N, C-alpha and C positions, 0 to 999 in steps of 0.2 A: 192703912193704905192712903197715900197722899192723893188729893183731888187734883185733876189737871188744872192748869192756870187758865183763867178766862181773860185773855189779853186781846185788845182791839188796837189797831195801828192805822195811821194814815198810809196812803199808797206808797209814799216815799219813805215810810218808817220813822219819820222825824218825831211825831207825837204818838205816844202810846198810853193806853189806859188799862191798868190791871184791875179788874173788878173781883174782889176777893169774896169768898163765901161768907165771911163775917160782916158783910155790908160795909166794908171799908174799901177805898180805892187809892191807888197811887198813879200819878201822871208823870210820864217822862217826856223830856224834850231834848232831842239830839243825844248827846253823851251825858246830859244831866239827869240823874235819877231822882225820884221823889221830889219833883219840882212842886207839885201840889198833892196834898193828901187830905182825905176827909171821909165822909160817910155818903152812902147812896141808898135809895129805896126805889125798887121797881114796882110798877103797877101795870100789868099787861105788857104792852110794848113801850111804855113811857118810863123814863128814869129821871129822878130828881137827885141832884148833887148838893152837898153843902161841904165846902172845904173847911179846914181847921181854923181859918181866919174869919169864917162867917160868910164868905162869898157863896152865892147860890147860882145854880145853872140847871139846865135840863136837857133832855134829848129823847130821841125816838129810835127804836129798832124797826126797820122796814125792809122786808125781802132780804134778810141776812146782812144788811148794812146798818151801821150805827151813825145816825145823824146827830151831831152835838155842836151847838153854837156856831153853825156855819161850816163845820168841819165834818168830813166823811171819813169814817174809820171802818176797817174790815177785820173780821175775826182772824187772829194769827193762827197759822196752821202748825 
């Protein structure tokens, strides 16, 4: 059985983060898919990212909202 996708998007849908169960992620921007890819690790409500070029970032999940680098993302339904 295939697991449901864990996708978070901005209110306007322009930026999307797919957090995969294998601790990899894909970021989309507009019509461009896989703009950034890399690994992530969650600890409680905190998430640390490292993209495949070595860039690092982090974020927090609060009250069902994902706060990442000044961007607010919502769980896709």
